[in-house]
LUMPARO-916896 format. One record per residue: y negated, z negated, x negated of N, C-alpha, C in turn. Coordinates in pm, whole numbers, padded with zeros to 5 digits, always signed. Example, Ala and Ser with C-alpha at 12.3 -4.5 7.8 and 13.67 -1.06 7.14 Angstrom:
2
+00569-00780-01319+00450-00780-01230+00330-00780-01320
+00225-00708-01285+00106-00714-01367-00003-00787-01290
! end
This chain:
144
-12422-09929-09021-12462-10063-09062-12353-10164-09026
-12299-10152-08905-12196-10243-08859-12072-10233-08950
-12038-10109-08990-11923-10088-09078-11946-10152-09214
-12067-10138-09266-12099-10198-09395-12087-10350-09389
-12140-10411-09284-12130-10557-09268-11985-10601-09257
-11907-10527-09180-11765-10562-09165-11693-10550-09299
-11727-10447-09375-11665-10429-09506-11701-10544-09600
-11826-10584-09599-11870-10695-09685-11803-10826-09647
-11792-10851-09518-11726-10974-09471-11579-10972-09512
-11512-10858-09493-11371-10845-09530-11354-10867-09680
-11439-10805-09761-11431-10821-09906-11453-10967-09945
-11550-11032-09883-11576-11174-09914-11455-11260-09880
-11391-11231-09768-11272-11308-09731-11157-11287-09829
-11140-11162-09872-11035-11133-09971-11065-11207-10100
-11190-11201-10148-11226-11269-10272-11210-11420-10259
-11247-11476-10146-11234-11621-10124-11088-11662-10126
-11004-11583-10061-10860-11616-10057-10799-11606-10196
-10841-11505-10271-10787-11487-10406-10833-11600-10497
-10962-11633-10493-11013-11736-10583-10957-11874-10550
-10920-11897-10424-10865-12026-10385-10728-12048-10447
-10661-11941-10486-10527-11953-10542-10523-11909-10689
-10638-11909-10755-10644-11863-10894-10551-11945-10982
-10488-11874-11076-10392-11937-11167-10431-11908-11311
-10375-11983-11402-10392-11959-11545-10259-11915-11603
-10261-11806-11679-10141-11750-11739-10152-11762-11891
-10057-11830-11952-10058-11849-12098-09990-11733-12169
-10052-11689-12278-09994-11590-12367-09998-11650-12507
-09884-11654-12573-09877-11707-12708-09905-11596-12808
-09992-11623-12902-10032-11528-13005-09954-11560-13133
-09874-11465-13177-09798-11482-13301-09695-11595-13297
-09611-11603-13191-09514-11713-13184-09418-11710-13303
-09403-11826-13366-09311-11837-13480-09348-11749-13598
-09474-11710-13607-09518-11625-13718-09489-11476-13696
-09437-11440-13579-09408-11300-13549-09536-11225-13512
-09534-11095-13527-09649-11011-13494-09635-10960-13351
-09637-11053-13255-09624-11019-13113-09709-11113-13030
-09731-11073-12904-09786-11161-12801-09669-11192-12709
-09662-11315-12660-09551-11351-12571-09602-11427-12449
-09587-11368-12327-09542-11231-12302-09652-11132-12340
-09612-11011-12373-09710-10910-12412-09779-10849-12290
-09700-10821-12187-09753-10755-12068-09739-10848-11949
-09850-10873-11881-09846-10962-11765-09920-10899-11647
-09883-10944-11529-09950-10903-11407-10009-11027-11342
-10136-11019-11309-10207-11133-11253-10284-11090-11129
-10339-11185-11056-10422-11156-10939-10569-11167-10976
-10654-11103-10897-10798-11116-10916-10835-11264-10911
-10914-11308-11007-10956-11448-11013-10874-11531-11110
-10760-11479-11155-10676-11552-11249-10736-11549-11390
-10693-11644-11471-10735-11654-11611-10618-11627-11702
-10641-11551-11808-10542-11537-11915-10588-11626-12028
-10499-11715-12072-10527-11815-12175-10437-11785-12295
-10497-11726-12400-10423-11696-12522-10427-11818-12612
-10311-11853-12670-10298-11969-12758-10232-11923-12889
-10299-11945-13001-10248-11905-13132-10139-12001-13178
-10020-11946-13205-09911-12024-13263-09909-12006-13415
-09966-11896-13461-09979-11874-13605-10115-11811-13631
-10159-11820-13754-10294-11774-13788-10301-11629-13829
-10425-11582-13846-10449-11446-13893-10454-11343-13782
-10465-11387-13656-10465-11296-13542-10593-11307-13462
-10617-11206-13380-10721-11212-13279-10677-11134-13157
-10759-11133-13054-10731-11059-12931-10852-10971-12903
-10827-10840-12897-10935-10744-12872-10891-10649-12761
-10982-10619-12670-10947-10524-12563-10941-10383-12621
-10853-10302-12560-10833-10165-12603-10696-10149-12665
-10682-10043-12741-10559-10016-12814-10597-09990-12959
-10502-10006-13052-10536-09983-13192-10602-09846-13212
-10716-09846-13278-10790-09723-13303-10888-09686-13192
-10873-09751-13074-10963-09723-12963-11003-09854-12896
-11089-09931-12961-11132-10058-12901-11220-10034-12778
-11221-10131-12689-11311-10129-12574-11397-10255-12579
-11511-10256-12512-11603-10369-12522-11577-10482-12422
-11462-10486-12356-11440-10579-12245-11422-10724-12290
-11346-10747-12398-11333-10883-12450-11286-10880-12595
-11324-10985-12668-11289-11000-12809-11292-11148-12841
-11183-11199-12897-11177-11341-12930-11259-11376-13054
-11297-11276-13131-11369-11297-13255-11283-11254-13372
-11321-11294-13493-11240-11255-13609-11104-11325-13605
-11007-11276-13683-10877-11343-13688-10895-11492-13714
-10813-11572-13644-10834-11716-13648-10704-11790-13676
-10714-11923-13683-10604-12011-13722-10517-12052-13604
-10398-12101-13636-10309-12158-13534-10385-12267-13460
-10361-12278-13329-10429-12377-13247-10552-12324-13176
-10598-12206-13216-10713-12144-13150-10674-12105-13007
-10770-12108-12916-10746-12060-12780-10859-11966-12741
-10830-11880-12645-10927-11783-12595-10892-11754-12450
-10993-11755-12362-10971-11732-12220-11054-11615-12169
-10995-11539-12076-11069-11437-12002-11036-11458-11855
-11140-11469-11773-11123-11481-11628-11140-11341-11569
-11034-11291-11508-11036-11158-11449-11078-11169-11301
-11203-11211-11282-11254-11227-11146-11322-11098-11100
-11373-11098-10978-11434-10978-10921-11550-10928-11007
-11633-11019-11057-11747-10978-11139-11700-10907-11266
-11596-10961-11332-11542-10899-11453-11490-10759-11422
-11414-10746-11313-11353-10618-11278-11457-10512-11242
-11560-10552-11172-11666-10458-11134-11744-10413-11258
-11771-10505-11348-11846-10474-11470-11764-10395-11572
-11630-10405-11563-11542-10344-11663-11428-10265-11597
-11460-10162-11521-11353-10088-11451-11267-10008-11548
-11136-10011-11526-11041-09931-11603-10940-09869-11507
-10884-09754-11543-10785-09690-11456-10665-09782-11429
-10628-09793-11303-10512-09872-11265-10529-10021-11283
-10648-10065-11319-10675-10207-11344-10580-10266-11447
-10552-10186-11551-10466-10229-11661-10555-10243-11785
-10569-10367-11832-10652-10398-11948-10562-10415-12070
-10563-10313-12156-10484-10319-12279-10555-10410-12379
-10477-10473-12465-10534-10554-12573-10443-10548-12694
-10497-10590-12808-10420-10585-12933-10479-10682-13034
-10404-10705-13139-10451-10782-13254-10508-10681-13353
-10634-10695-13391-10696-10597-13479-10625-10584-13614
-10588-10694-13681-10520-10675-13810-10376-10623-13798
-10311-10645-13684-10167-10616-13675-10127-10520-13565
-10223-10472-13488-10190-10381-13378-10133-10248-13424
-10202-10185-13517-10159-10054-13566-10034-10065-13652
-10036-10155-13747-09926-10167-13844-09798-10223-13784
-09809-10324-13698-09690-10392-13646-09671-10376-13495
-09760-10305-13428-09747-10287-13284-09773-10413-13204
-09864-10496-13253-09898-10620-13183-09997-10587-13073
-09943-10552-12956-10024-10505-12842-09973-10569-12714
-10056-10563-12611-10016-10613-12480-10106-10556-12373
-10082-10599-12248-10166-10553-12138-10170-10657-12028
-10282-10655-11955-10300-10739-11837-10324-10644-11720
-10235-10650-11621-10251-10570-11499-10302-10662-11390
-10414-10625-11329-10477-10709-11227-10452-10648-11089
-10398-10729-10999-10373-10685-10862-10445-10777-10766
-10468-10728-10645-10527-10808-10539-10435-10803-10420
-10436-10906-10339-10349-10911-10223-10431-10891-10097
-10381-10804-10008-10450-10777-09883-10406-10879-09780
-10462-10866-09659-10425-10956-09551-10283-10933-09502
-10224-10820-09540-10086-10792-09502-09994-10869-09597
-09910-10959-09547-09825-11040-09635-09740-10954-09728
-09727-11001-09852-09641-10941-09953-09679-10799-09992
-09800-10754-09960-09841-10619-09998-09950-10630-10103
-09920-10587-10225-10019-10591-10332-10080-10453-10351
-10212-10450-10370-10282-10326-10399-10371-10350-10519
-10407-10244-10588-10490-10262-10706-10634-10290-10666
-10705-10357-10754-10845-10387-10732-10923-10256-10718
-10885-10155-10793-10951-10026-10785-10940-09967-10646
-10825-09983-10582-10805-09932-10445-10896-10005-10346
-10911-10135-10362-10999-10212-10274-11143-10163-10289
-11187-10140-10413-11323-10091-10435-11343-09954-10371
-11240-09867-10377-11250-09734-10316-11267-09743-10165
-11202-09839-10102-11209-09853-09958-11349-09886-09909
-11430-09949-09993-11562-09995-09951-11677-09918-10014
-11651-09799-10060-11758-09715-10118-11823-09635-10011
! end
């Protein structure tokens, strides 16, 4: 019982520290009319938000890879320039949507297969040891 309480307190402190420093990361969808995300692959911390901004129309953001969608997030049907879409990769999201290595692949449904319009979000958490990053999956394993 004492170990469980200590684990819960430690986890709460880690989550509090992470959420206190949450950041927003912008990803441009279709910059200059190209069939890409910029940047395509990003690494963020637990609690951070990814903010996709459409620079050109006819695109969307869907979790998974072309031909293998996942139910984690979807911006909706392809949309116009100026559209935005946000996903907060907080503890609740990660627990509800576990993936190997905490790497969330995404793609544009109309252009992922044909043009390779794909990307990924890698989520990491920071421990109490300075400058040491571990995956969210590893933290969950420690407290099972």
